[in-house]
C-alpha positions as CSV (number, residue, x, y, z in Angstrom):
1,X,81.6,130.5,123.2
2,X,79.0,127.7,123.1
3,X,76.3,130.3,122.5
4,X,78.2,131.8,119.6
5,X,78.7,128.3,118.0
6,X,75.1,127.5,118.6
7,X,73.9,130.8,117.0
8,X,76.2,130.2,113.9
9,X,74.8,126.7,113.6
10,X,71.2,127.9,113.8
11,X,72.0,130.5,111.1
12,X,73.6,127.8,108.8
13,X,70.6,125.5,109.5
14,X,68.2,128.1,108.3
15,X,69.9,128.5,104.9
16,X,68.2,127.0,101.9
17,X,71.0,124.7,100.8
18,X,71.5,123.2,104.3
19,X,67.8,122.3,104.3
20,X,68.0,121.0,100.8
21,X,70.9,118.7,101.5
22,X,69.4,117.4,104.7
23,X,66.0,116.8,103.4
24,X,67.0,115.4,100.0
25,X,66.2,111.8,99.6
26,X,69.5,111.0,97.8
27,X,72.0,113.9,98.1
28,X,72.8,113.5,101.8
29,X,73.4,109.8,101.4
30,X,75.6,110.3,98.3
31,X,77.7,112.9,100.2
32,X,78.0,110.6,103.2
33,X,78.9,107.6,101.0
34,X,81.5,109.6,99.1
35,X,82.9,110.8,102.5
36,X,83.3,107.2,103.7
37,X,84.8,105.9,100.5
38,X,87.4,108.7,100.3
39,X,88.1,108.2,104.0
40,X,88.9,104.5,103.2
41,X,91.1,105.6,100.3
42,X,93.1,108.3,102.0
43,X,93.4,106.7,105.4
44,X,94.2,103.3,103.9
45,X,97.1,104.9,102.0
46,X,98.2,106.9,105.0
47,X,98.2,103.8,107.2
48,X,100.4,102.0,104.6
49,X,102.9,104.9,104.8
50,X,102.7,104.9,108.7
51,X,103.2,101.2,108.8
52,X,106.2,101.5,106.6
53,X,107.7,104.1,108.9
54,X,107.1,101.8,111.9
55,X,108.7,98.9,110.1
56,X,105.5,96.8,110.1
57,X,105.1,96.6,106.3
58,X,107.0,97.0,103.1
59,X,110.4,97.1,104.9
60,X,112.2,96.3,101.6
61,X,110.7,99.2,99.7
62,X,112.3,102.7,99.8
63,X,110.2,104.8,102.3
64,X,110.7,107.9,100.0
65,X,109.6,106.0,96.9
66,X,106.5,104.6,98.7
67,X,105.5,108.0,100.1
68,X,106.1,109.8,96.8
69,X,104.0,107.3,94.8
70,X,101.1,107.3,97.2
71,X,101.1,111.0,98.0
72,X,98.9,112.2,95.1
73,X,96.0,109.7,95.5
74,X,96.1,110.2,99.3
75,X,95.9,113.9,99.0
76,X,93.1,113.7,96.4
77,X,91.2,111.5,98.8
78,X,91.8,113.9,101.7
79,X,90.5,116.9,99.7
80,X,87.3,115.1,98.7
81,X,86.9,113.7,102.2
82,X,87.4,117.3,103.6
83,X,84.8,118.8,101.2
84,X,82.2,116.1,101.8
85,X,82.8,116.4,105.6
86,X,82.1,120.1,105.5
87,X,78.9,119.4,103.5
88,X,77.8,116.8,106.1
89,X,78.2,119.4,108.8
90,X,76.5,122.0,106.7
91,X,73.5,119.7,106.3
92,X,73.0,119.3,110.0
93,X,74.9,122.1,111.7
94,X,73.0,122.3,115.0
95,X,73.3,118.6,115.6
96,X,77.0,118.6,114.7
97,X,77.8,121.7,116.8
98,X,76.1,120.1,119.8
99,X,77.8,116.7,119.6
100,X,80.5,115.6,122.0
101,X,81.9,113.3,119.3
102,X,82.0,116.0,116.7
103,X,83.9,118.3,119.1
104,X,86.4,115.5,119.9
105,X,86.8,114.8,116.2
106,X,87.6,118.4,115.4
107,X,90.2,118.6,118.2
108,X,91.8,115.4,116.9
109,X,91.8,116.7,113.4
110,X,93.8,119.7,114.5
111,X,96.3,117.4,116.3
112,X,96.5,115.3,113.0
113,X,97.2,118.4,111.0
114,X,100.0,119.6,113.3
115,X,101.4,116.0,113.4
116,X,101.3,115.7,109.6
117,X,103.1,119.1,109.2
118,X,105.8,118.1,111.7
119,X,106.1,114.6,110.2
120,X,106.5,115.9,106.7
121,X,109.3,118.3,107.8
122,X,111.2,115.6,109.7
123,X,110.8,113.1,106.9
124,X,112.0,115.6,104.2
125,X,115.0,116.6,106.4
126,X,116.1,113.0,107.1
127,X,115.1,110.9,104.2
128,X,118.6,110.3,102.7
129,X,120.0,108.8,105.9
130,X,117.5,106.0,106.5
131,X,115.5,105.5,103.3
132,X,116.2,101.8,102.9
133,X,116.3,101.0,106.6
134,X,113.5,98.7,107.8
135,X,112.3,101.4,110.3
136,X,112.3,105.1,110.3
137,X,114.1,107.2,112.9
138,X,112.4,107.4,116.3
139,X,110.9,110.8,115.8
140,X,109.2,109.6,112.6
141,X,108.0,106.4,114.2
142,X,106.4,108.4,117.0
143,X,104.7,110.6,114.4
144,X,103.4,107.6,112.5
145,X,102.1,106.0,115.7
146,X,100.3,109.3,116.7
147,X,98.8,109.4,113.2
148,X,97.5,105.8,113.4
149,X,96.0,106.3,116.8
150,X,94.4,109.7,116.2
151,X,93.0,108.8,112.8
152,X,91.5,105.6,114.3
153,X,89.8,107.6,117.1
154,X,88.6,110.2,114.5
155,X,86.9,107.4,112.5
156,X,85.3,106.0,115.7
157,X,84.1,109.5,116.7
158,X,82.7,110.0,113.3
159,X,80.6,106.9,113.6
160,X,79.4,107.9,117.1
161,X,78.1,111.2,115.8
162,X,75.3,109.4,114.1
163,X,74.4,107.5,117.3
164,X,74.9,110.2,119.9
165,X,73.8,109.1,123.4
166,X,75.0,112.5,124.7
167,X,72.2,114.3,122.9
168,X,71.3,117.7,124.3
169,X,67.6,116.8,124.1
170,X,68.1,114.3,126.9
171,X,69.1,114.8,130.5
172,X,72.9,115.0,130.7
173,X,75.4,116.0,133.4
174,X,76.7,119.5,133.5
175,X,80.1,118.3,132.3
176,X,78.6,116.6,129.2
177,X,76.3,119.6,128.5
178,X,79.3,121.9,128.6
179,X,81.5,119.7,126.4
180,X,78.6,119.1,123.9
181,X,77.8,122.8,123.8
182,X,74.2,122.4,125.0
183,X,72.5,125.7,125.5
184,X,70.0,126.0,128.3
185,X,66.4,126.4,126.9
186,X,67.5,125.4,123.4
187,X,67.1,122.0,121.9
188,X,68.4,120.5,118.7
189,X,66.5,120.4,115.5
């Protein structure tokens, strides 16, 4: 599997646009800045909603009204964050594919997507019964807490990608080499 991921990353790395984005003096920085700004927007809003569900903030505001009003800017931020994240990976695919932090981040993003889907279903099904209560039902509070924790770790992993001390170009344990997707005889670009 690691060889397949590595080969796909090398193929992407050899495309003209990947090289242009990575070698551009401004473009990569603009994409990264946009990614971070939309991350702040979307996660800031998501954290407000999660804190409302946990009863930590805005307990006097209808949970449904808060979520409904903040949903559109949050989703817009997520779309831009997602697109810019893909462009950042596209600009340095081999380095991304061979990063422990990137792989952890992808796994956590999958967990977040599943949690968001379940959270939305549970919230929609139960909103009328607790909308003005200071805290959401237990299942929603658990989902909100999972959201806060996993997104916080995703942000940390995202920062660690740039400062990867588990780089495949340096001696690593077999465990780290396997998790990072290091390929014997291959080095990162």
